[in-house]
C-alpha positions as CSV (number, residue, x, y, z in Angstrom):
1,M,-3.5,0.4,-3.3
2,C,-6.4,2.6,-3.5
3,L,-6.1,5.1,-0.7
4,I,-3.0,6.9,0.5
5,L,-2.8,9.8,3.0
6,V,0.5,11.6,3.8
7,V,1.2,14.3,6.5
8,W,4.4,15.8,5.5
9,R,6.3,18.3,7.7
10,V,2.9,19.5,9.3
11,H,3.2,18.1,12.8
12,P,5.9,19.6,15.2
13,Q,6.6,16.0,16.6
14,Y,6.2,13.9,13.6
15,P,8.1,14.9,10.3
16,W,5.8,12.5,8.2
17,I,2.8,10.1,8.8
18,L,1.5,7.6,6.2
19,A,-1.9,5.9,6.2
20,A,-3.1,3.7,3.7
21,N,-5.4,1.1,2.3
22,R,-4.6,-1.7,0.0
23,D,-7.5,-2.8,-2.2
24,E,-7.1,-6.1,-4.2
25,Y,-8.7,-9.1,-5.5
26,H,-8.8,-11.7,-2.5
27,H,-7.4,-14.4,-4.6
28,R,-4.2,-12.6,-5.2
29,P,-1.5,-14.0,-2.9
30,A,0.5,-11.6,-0.6
31,A,2.7,-11.7,2.4
32,T,2.3,-9.3,5.5
33,A,4.8,-6.6,6.2
34,R,8.4,-8.0,7.2
35,W,11.8,-7.1,6.7
36,W,12.9,-8.6,3.3
37,A,15.4,-11.3,3.3
38,D,16.8,-10.4,0.0
39,D,17.1,-6.8,1.0
40,P,17.2,-6.3,4.7
41,Q,16.8,-2.5,4.4
42,V,13.3,-2.9,3.3
43,L,10.3,-3.2,5.4
44,A,7.1,-4.0,3.2
45,G,4.5,-6.4,2.3
46,R,4.9,-8.5,-0.8
47,D,2.9,-9.5,-3.8
48,L,3.7,-13.2,-4.1
49,L,2.5,-13.2,-7.7
50,A,4.8,-10.5,-9.2
51,G,7.3,-10.1,-6.4
52,G,6.9,-6.3,-5.9
53,T,5.2,-4.4,-3.3
54,W,2.4,-1.6,-2.9
55,L,3.9,0.1,0.2
56,G,7.0,0.1,2.3
57,V,9.6,1.9,4.2
58,N,13.3,1.5,4.5
59,R,15.9,1.9,7.4
60,S,17.0,5.4,6.0
61,G,13.6,6.8,6.7
62,G,12.3,6.6,3.2
63,F,9.1,5.4,2.1
64,A,7.1,4.7,-1.1
65,A,3.5,3.8,-2.0
66,L,1.6,3.3,-5.3
67,T,-2.0,3.5,-6.6
68,N,-3.3,2.2,-10.1
69,Y,-4.8,5.0,-12.3
70,R,-8.5,4.0,-13.0
71,G,-9.9,4.4,-16.4
72,A,-6.7,4.4,-18.5
73,P,-6.1,1.9,-21.3
74,L,-4.1,-1.2,-20.3
75,R,-0.6,-1.7,-22.2
76,P,-0.5,-5.0,-24.3
77,P,1.1,-7.9,-22.4
78,P,3.8,-8.5,-21.3
79,T,3.7,-5.6,-19.0
80,P,6.0,-5.4,-16.0
81,S,4.4,-5.2,-12.6
82,R,3.9,-1.9,-10.9
83,G,5.0,-3.1,-7.7
84,E,8.6,-3.5,-8.8
85,L,8.6,0.5,-8.9
86,V,8.0,0.6,-5.3
87,A,10.5,-2.1,-4.4
88,G,13.2,-0.2,-6.5
89,L,12.6,3.0,-4.8
90,L,12.9,1.5,-1.4
91,G,16.0,-0.5,-2.3
92,R,17.9,2.2,-4.2
93,R,17.5,5.0,-1.4
94,A,18.5,7.6,-4.2
95,P,17.7,11.4,-4.0
96,I,14.1,12.4,-5.0
97,A,15.3,14.5,-8.2
98,E,17.1,11.5,-9.4
99,E,14.0,9.1,-9.0
100,L,11.6,11.6,-10.4
101,H,13.8,12.0,-13.7
102,A,14.1,8.2,-13.8
103,L,10.2,7.7,-13.6
104,E,9.6,10.1,-16.4
105,R,11.9,7.8,-18.5
106,I,10.4,4.4,-17.6
107,G,6.9,5.1,-16.4
108,P,5.6,4.6,-20.1
109,H,6.4,1.0,-19.9
110,Y,3.9,0.3,-17.1
111,N,0.2,0.4,-17.0
112,A,-0.8,3.8,-15.5
113,F,0.0,4.6,-11.8
114,N,0.6,7.1,-9.2
115,L,3.6,7.2,-6.8
116,L,4.1,9.2,-3.5
117,F,7.6,8.6,-2.2
118,S,10.3,10.0,0.0
119,D,14.0,9.8,0.8
120,G,13.2,11.0,4.2
121,E,14.4,14.6,3.3
122,Q,11.9,15.4,0.5
123,L,8.5,14.1,-0.7
124,G,7.8,13.5,-4.5
125,V,4.9,12.4,-6.6
126,H,4.9,11.0,-10.0
127,E,1.7,10.7,-12.1
128,S,2.2,8.6,-15.1
129,E,-0.7,10.0,-16.9
130,R,1.0,13.2,-16.9
131,R,4.4,11.7,-17.5
132,A,5.6,14.2,-14.9
133,G,6.4,14.4,-11.2
134,R,7.4,17.1,-8.7
135,V,8.7,17.6,-5.2
136,L,5.8,18.6,-2.7
137,E,5.7,21.2,-0.1
138,P,4.5,20.6,3.5
139,G,0.9,19.6,3.7
140,I,-1.7,16.9,4.0
141,Y,-1.9,14.9,0.7
142,G,-4.4,12.2,-0.6
143,L,-4.1,9.8,-3.3
144,S,-6.5,7.5,-4.7
145,N,-7.0,6.1,-8.2
146,H,-6.7,9.5,-9.9
147,L,-4.3,12.3,-9.7
148,L,-2.9,13.6,-6.4
149,D,-5.7,15.3,-4.3
150,T,-8.4,14.7,-6.8
151,P,-11.4,15.5,-4.8
152,W,-13.3,12.4,-4.7
153,P,-15.6,12.2,-1.7
154,K,-13.7,9.6,0.1
155,L,-10.5,11.4,-0.3
156,R,-11.8,14.6,0.9
157,K,-13.4,13.1,3.9
158,A,-10.4,11.1,4.7
159,K,-8.1,14.1,4.6
160,S,-10.4,16.0,6.8
161,R,-10.7,13.2,9.4
162,L,-6.9,12.7,9.2
163,A,-6.2,16.4,10.0
164,A,-8.5,16.0,13.0
165,A,-6.9,12.8,14.2
166,L,-3.5,14.3,14.5
167,E,-4.5,15.8,17.8
168,D,-4.5,12.3,19.2
169,L,-1.0,11.0,18.4
170,P,0.9,9.1,19.5
171,R,-2.4,7.2,19.7
172,T,-3.4,6.2,16.0
173,Q,-6.9,4.5,16.6
174,R,-8.8,7.5,14.9
175,I,-6.4,7.1,12.0
176,L,-7.4,3.4,11.7
177,D,-11.1,4.3,12.2
178,L,-11.1,6.5,9.1
179,L,-9.4,3.8,7.0
180,R,-12.1,1.5,8.2
181,D,-14.9,3.9,7.0
182,E,-17.4,2.0,5.0
183,E,-20.0,4.8,4.2
184,P,-20.3,5.2,0.4
185,A,-20.7,8.3,-1.4
186,A,-24.0,9.7,-2.6
187,D,-24.7,8.9,-6.2
188,E,-24.5,12.5,-7.2
189,E,-21.0,12.7,-5.8
190,L,-19.6,9.6,-7.5
191,P,-16.8,10.0,-10.0
192,R,-17.5,8.4,-13.6
193,T,-14.4,6.4,-14.3
194,G,-15.7,3.9,-16.8
195,V,-16.8,1.4,-14.4
196,S,-20.6,0.6,-13.6
197,L,-22.5,2.6,-11.0
198,E,-22.4,-0.4,-8.8
199,W,-18.8,-0.5,-8.9
200,E,-18.5,3.2,-8.4
201,R,-20.8,2.9,-5.2
202,L,-18.6,0.1,-3.9
203,L,-15.3,1.8,-4.4
204,S,-16.4,5.1,-3.0
205,S,-15.8,4.2,0.4
206,A,-12.5,4.3,2.1
207,F,-12.9,0.6,3.2
208,I,-14.1,-1.7,0.5
209,R,-16.0,-4.9,1.6
210,S,-17.1,-7.5,-1.0
211,A,-16.5,-11.3,-1.5
212,E,-14.1,-11.0,-4.6
213,Y,-12.5,-7.6,-4.1
214,G,-11.8,-5.4,-1.1
215,T,-9.6,-3.8,1.4
216,R,-6.9,-6.4,2.1
217,C,-4.8,-4.5,4.5
218,S,-4.6,-1.1,6.4
219,T,-1.3,0.4,7.3
220,V,-0.3,3.5,9.6
221,I,3.2,4.5,9.7
222,T,4.5,7.4,11.8
223,M,8.3,8.9,12.2
224,N,8.8,11.0,15.2
225,R,11.5,13.9,15.5
226,S,14.1,11.3,17.0
227,G,13.9,9.3,13.9
228,T,11.8,6.4,15.4
229,I,9.3,4.6,13.1
230,D,6.2,2.8,14.2
231,F,4.7,0.7,11.4
232,D,1.4,-1.2,12.0
233,E,-0.5,-3.2,9.3
234,W,-3.8,-4.9,9.8
235,T,-4.9,-7.6,7.5
236,W,-8.6,-8.2,6.6
237,N,-10.7,-11.3,5.3
238,R,-13.2,-11.7,2.7
239,E,-15.8,-10.7,5.1
240,G,-14.0,-7.5,6.1
241,A,-13.0,-9.0,9.5
242,P,-9.6,-8.8,11.2
243,A,-7.2,-11.5,10.0
244,G,-3.9,-10.3,11.5
245,H,-1.7,-7.6,12.7
246,V,2.0,-6.8,12.7
247,A,3.8,-4.2,14.5
248,W,7.3,-2.9,13.7
249,H,9.4,-0.4,15.6
250,F,12.9,1.0,14.7
251,T,15.2,4.0,14.5
252,V,16.4,5.1,11.0
253,D,20.0,5.1,10.1
254,R,21.3,8.5,10.0
């Protein structure tokens, strides 16, 4: 997952809104979002290689989403999949403080990551490079492959466009449009994360299109004041063209 945007306790009708792009190698198999047979409380896509997920929600109104941290050294194998962290958060449905404490303890066993997650009442972030997490106040947050709200060009642009798109709710087309933005950043604005200039350019847009690696799916999730969640996921093929769409609608368990 390379772009996550969260609107937390800002909109009067929507306690939270989540928009995200998952970027991954096209050859890595994955299942589209659905209710999990082995945990019917969890709605998420699934990594068919390691069994975890990059993003999901549960029937209690909680959510979790993960990005890798670019530029950090990799741990020697065997290393557990970071996707199991998201699955665990969704399945346990524990209070934020408890999960933040657990992540500080177990985070060093994984390759570097960031996690944005909520139990429906609070929003938390854990950044493994800092080996620390915290509860977040109301606001609009963005996460790519560095620390929360690191002002990479695509993150600044996406957050600005998301703030404007809130005027259109319950219509979410403008949110999807910002996730589909393929305009790269100017070279002088590019971060330097240890990859080639060609890759920095490719990765600088919200939507990534290439034959081997790119945006595999885009997700928009809203929860309104009555506790109704709308979950939309669009999948994209190697050419960046539509390959499917799933929509889920449910009311959280109070």
